[in-house]
N, C-alpha and C positions, 0 to 999 in steps of 0.2 A: 860389388858383384857386377859382372859384365852382361852386356845384352846377348840375347839367345842362350840364357843360362838354364833354359828349362824350368821356368817358374811360372805359375798360373795364380792369379788372384780371383777368388770366388766370393761373390757377394750374395748372402741369403737375406731376403726381405722378410717382412714381418709374417706373411702368410707362410713363408718357408720354414719359419721357426715357431709357428703358432700353435702346434699341437704336437701331442707325442707321435702321431703318425709321420707328421712333417719332420720332426727331429730324427726320426729313424732314417728317414731318406737323406738327411744332412750327413748322418754317419756313413750310410752306404755310399753316398757320392764322394765324401772325403776320402773313404778308404780306397775306392777305385781310382780317385786323383793321384793318391799317393803311390799307386803302382805305376801309374803312367808318367808322372812328373816328379822331377828331383825335389822341387821346392813348391810348396802350396801355402798360400795365405788366405785366410778366411776373413771377411768383413761381415758382421752380424747386425741385423736390425733388433729392436726391441721386440719381444714376443708380441704377436698379433693381439691388439686391443689394450696392451699395456700403456701405450703412449696416450690413448684416449683417458684410461683410467687415471693417469698421472695428472693430465690437464683437469679432470673432474675434481681430484683431490685438491688441486691448487685453488680451484674456485671455492671448494668448501672451506679450505683454509682462510681464504680472503673474506668469507662471510663469517668467520668464527665459529664454524661448527666443527669443533675439533673432535668430537665423538665420532662423527662421521668420517673425519680424515684418518683416525686410527682404525676404523673398521675397514676402510679401502686399503691401507697399508698392511693390516692383517690378513685380507684376502690375498694379496699379493704373496705374502710369505706361505700361505696355505697351497697357492698354485705352484710356487717353487718346490714345495716339499712333495706335492703330487707328482710333479714331472720327475724329479730325482728318484722317487719311488718306483717309477716305471723302468728305470735304466739301472739302478744301483741297488743291488740285493743287500750288500754289507751295510748295516746300520751306521757303523763306525764311519765309513767313507761318505755316507750321506750327511752325517752330522759335521764333518770336516767341511763340506761344501757349504752347508747352511751357515756354518760359523764364519765363512767369508761373505755370505749374503746379508746376513742379519745386521751387520754394522752399516750397510748401505741404507737399510731400511731405517735404521735408528737415525742416521744422518737426515734421511728424507723427513722424519718425524720432526726433527729439530728445525729444519728449514721452514716446515709447515707451521710449527708453533710461532716463529718469528712473523711469518705472513699473517698469521691470525691476530696477532697483537697490532701490527701496523696497518692492517686491512687494505694492503696494497700488493700488486705483483708487478715488479719492473721486468723489463725484457731480459735483464741479466738473471733474475731470480728464476723466471719462467725456463730459460735455457738450463739452468742447474736442475730445476725440478724434473723435466722431461729426460734429462740425461739418465736418470736412474734406470730407465728401461733398458738402454743398451748396456749399461754397466752391469746389470745383473745378468743379462742374457749371455755375455760371454763367459762369465763364471760357470753358468749351467752348461753351456757347450763345451767348454774345455774339460769339465768334469766327465760328461758322457762319452766324449771322444777318447779321454784317457781310459775309461772303463772298456771300451771297444778296442783298446790296444794302439791308439794313434796317440803319440806324444804331442800334446798341445799346451799352449800357455796363453791365457787372457791377457790382453794388452789394451790399455786405454788410449784412445787416439789423440787424447790431450798431450801425450808425449811424443806425437809424431807430426801432426798436422797443424801448421801455423797459420793463424788468420789475422785479419785487422781486428779492431775491437767493436765491431758492429754486432749487436747480439740478434739472434733469430734468423739471421740471413748473411752469416760472415763470408768474407771473401778471402779465399786462401792465397798465402804468400808462397808461390810455387818454389822459388829457389830454396828458402828455408825449409820448407816442407820436404823437399828431395833429400836434403843434408840430414834432417832429423830422422826421416824414415830409414835411410841406409844405417844412420848410427843405432837406431833402435831395434831394427829387426835382422841386420846381417848376421849377428852372433847366433840368434835363434835358428835362421834358416841353415847356417852352416853345420849347426849340430842336429840337424834333421827334425827340428821341432815346428809344429804348425802354429803360427801366430793367430790367434782369435781375436780380432781387433774390432773395437766398438765403431759401428757406423754413425753417421750423422753429427757426432760431436767432434770438437776440436778445441783449441786454446789460442788465445791472442798472444803476442810477444811478451805481455806483462803476465801471462799465466792465467788469465781469466777464461773460465770454460765459456766456449761459444757453440753455436750450432750453425749448420751449413744450409738451412731452409729447404725448400722443396726439392726432393730427390736427393736428399742428402747422404743416405747411405750409398747410393750409386756414386756420388761424387767422391766419397771416401775411398771407394774401390778404384776409381779412375785416377785419383792423386796417388794413392799407394802403388798402383800399376806402373805409373809414370816414374815415381820416385825409385822403385826397385828394378826399372827397366825390364819389367815382366814380358814375357812372350805373348800372353793372352789374358784377357779379363773376361769372366763369365758372370753374367747376371742372372742369378736363379730367382725365379718368381713362380706364379701359380697358373701362368698361361704359356702356350708352346711359342714363344716369341712374339713378334709383331704380326697381327692378323690383318686380313684383307678387309675386315669390317668388325664391328662389335658383334660377337656370336649371339647376344641377346636380341639383336635386331635382325641378323642373318644366320641362322643356324648353319648354313653350308659355309661359312667363312673358313678360310685356310691360313696356314702360316705362310709368311713371305720369308723365303730362303736368304735373300739378300735384300738390304735396303741402304740408301745412301744417308749420310749424315743430314743433308739438306731436306730430304724427303722426311726423315723421321722427326725433324724440327718442326716441320709444318703440322704433322700429325699431333705432336705434342702440344702445340699452341692451340689446336682446336679440339683438345679434350680427350684424345684417344689415350688409352691406358699403356702408355710406353714410357721411355726414358725421357727425362727433361734434357733439352739439349745442351745446357750448360754443364751438366754432370759427365757427359761423355766426350766433350770437346777435347779435354787434355789427351785422352787415349787415342782419339782419331788422329790428332796433330802429331802425336808421337809415334804413329805407325803400328800402334799395338792391335793386334786383332781382338775384337769385341763380339760377344756372342750373348744373346738373350735366350735363356732355356728354362725348362719347366722342372722344378723340383720333383713334381709327382709323376712326371713322364720323362726321366732322365735320358732315355733312349732316343727321344725325339731329338732331331738335329737343331731345332730352334731358328732363330734368325741371326745372321751375320751382318754387322754394321760396316759399311765401307766408306772410304773417304770421298769418292767421286761416283757420279752416275755411269751406268753402263753405256758402252758405245755401240752396242748391238741393237739399234733402235727398233728394228723390224721384229725382233725377238721378244721385246717387251710388250705387256698388254696394254691396252689403251689407258686403263686406270690400274694403279698397283694397290690402292687401298682407299676406303672411304670412311670418313668419320663424321659424327654429328654432335653439335653442342646445343642443347636447348636452354631455356632460363633466360632468353634475351628477348628485347624488344627493339624495334626500329624508331628512331627519332630523326624527323625530317624539318630541316629549317628551309623555308622557301620564300621567295619574293623577287620581283623584278629589280628592285634596288641593290640586288646583290651583283648584277652583271657588270663585269669589269672592274669591280672594287678590289683592290689587292689586299690580301691578309685576312679575308673573311674566315677561311677555314681555321687560321690560327687562332683567331679570336673565338669561335665557337668552341674549339677543342681545349682552350685555355680555361674557358668557363667550366667544362665538363671535368677537366683534371682536378678542379678545386673540390669536386665533390667526392673525390676518391675512386670514381667508376673507371673501369678500364673500357677501351673501345677496341674490340676484336675485329670489327669489319667496318670499312667506310667506302662510300662511293659518291661521286658528283655527277651531275647532269652535264653534258657537254655545253648547254647553253649558259651554264654558271648561275641558274636561276634556282638551284636547289641543291642541298647536300644531305646525304642520309648517312647515318652511322648506327651501329647497334651498341647497347649498353645492358648490363644485367638488370633483370626485371626489379630487383630490390632497390635500384638506384634511379629507375625511371622518373619518378615523380620529382626527386630533388634535381635530377639533370634538367628537366623540363623548367623548373623554378628558376634554375640558375641562369639558363639561356634567356628566359623571359625578363630577368633582372638585368642582365648584361645588355640585351638588345632592346631595353624599354623604348629608347629614343627612336630607334629605326622602325620599331613596330608602331609606335605613335605617328610617325611621318609616312607610314605606309611604305616604306622601303623594304621591310620584312612583312609578309602576309600572315604568316603563322608559324608556330612550332607544334608539329602534332606527332602522334606515336601510333603504332599499331598494336594490335594484341600480341601475345607471346608468339615468337617465331623461333626457328631453328636455322642454325648455320650449318650447311652441309658442305664439307670440303673434300675434294678428290685430289689424290696425289697422282700425277700423271707424268710418268718418266719421259725426260727429254722433250718436253712440248715444243721447245723452240726449234727442234729439227724434225717435226712430224707434221704433215698437212692434216686438216680435217678432224682434229681431236675434239675441238669445241663443238663443231658441227654434228659428230656422233654422239656427243653427251647431250646436246639439245635436242636432237632428233629422237633419242631415246625417251627423254622426259616428255616430249610432245606426244609420242605415241601412247605414252601412259596417262595422258592427260593431267600432267602435273604442272601447276603454275608456278613459275619462278618469280619472285618478288623483286630480287635485286641480285647483282652479280659483282663479283671482284676477282681480279686475276693477280695471283701473287707475283711480286716483282722477281722472286727467285726462278720463275719459270719452270717450277714444278707442281704447282697447284693451282686450283681454280675453286673459289667459294661461291656458293648460292645461298639465298634466302628463301625458305619455304615456310608455308603455314605449319602449325604444330601437328595438325591432323595428317600432314603429308609427310612427316618425318620418315616414318618406316618405309612406305612405298617408294619414296625417293631413294633411300639408302639401298633398298632391294633392286631397284630398276639400275642404278648405277654400278652396284656390285656386280651385275650381270656383264658389264663391260671388262672386268677383271681377268675374264677368261678369254677375251677376244684379242 
């Protein structure tokens, strides 16, 4: 099928298929899309809560508590029955759908029996267990769409998306995925059928089931959009697109109508509830329009993601969005013996990496006598121990004075459009914070020139976000 073929790929996340009300919206949105688009493809996540239930079932199986495993699987069966009863009045049709779902539940039970015997869950087995959520949801969605008059067919993405053999965070093989996607879906689309494809899951070249990691269903939609040369990809979620701030911290937060790939990547890294950058990159690079929309307010235009930043600098606010990530502490290594010694930062961070801790923030004094970085609170103790062990000789020789930590702090990140082309952005930010008497503990400027990160105390999180959000209207 050729480019500009009037094709849209719509991804529905867990909350968008997590209740009867949400599924009614999915039906309405699909019916509307079918009127406006010649070809429609749906990518569906597991029903909200099902993935967590499956992970819990896996842990119960590992402990050998098979009675609890069976109870959890029976609860999934009951949930499927309840959803189908809300949409399908004909008992015979409901039983036909359940007859397709129950073999999956039996297969899940067999996998869990094996786990309960060996008392171990490998990444491969974990992928298989969590896949049942998506594999069931697409059958239910196909059934309720058919009842609403939409011709649809459930499709497992293991037949479309090809990855390497890394489980739980597989990397797609784009050329092979594009080929299999066209082969697998072209026939359905030409016949006016809506493919309902499992999100999140894929298969290796050898045919082993894999999963795509964080943002997996969004990634699935992006890959299918590229493979089918779609005109647009729509990500349906439970918010009105990308927001200027977390509405729980700033009730007056608004939807951002347009945001660049670079800007949304910064927000994603610092904890905002937005798309993971790796999942949307294929769509942006292919020049496909991508929108984030609200399943529960489909009339809202949501957010459009673009490849580049706006060139109308003066029309942009000082700040486009503010996000905060808590649950981190600052670790500082300081000492006069660090001055002029090459490779110190590499040595420190190498020690940190061995603990498994991520480092979302780092800054160094211009005197080279101290370096400060943030790590998750859960890792602080082991990070300090690792640094003290690594630097034991330098500490004893008093070349390193100390390794110290703060209490829990917050990383507040502001996305500032076109910072490199505008004067006084940082000045306005820090003037606003100074007037509000908010103390900033550390600062880091993103190399991509679209963000600035600050460290503030935990009790200053909400006032900091609110003050900086005030600059989104300036």
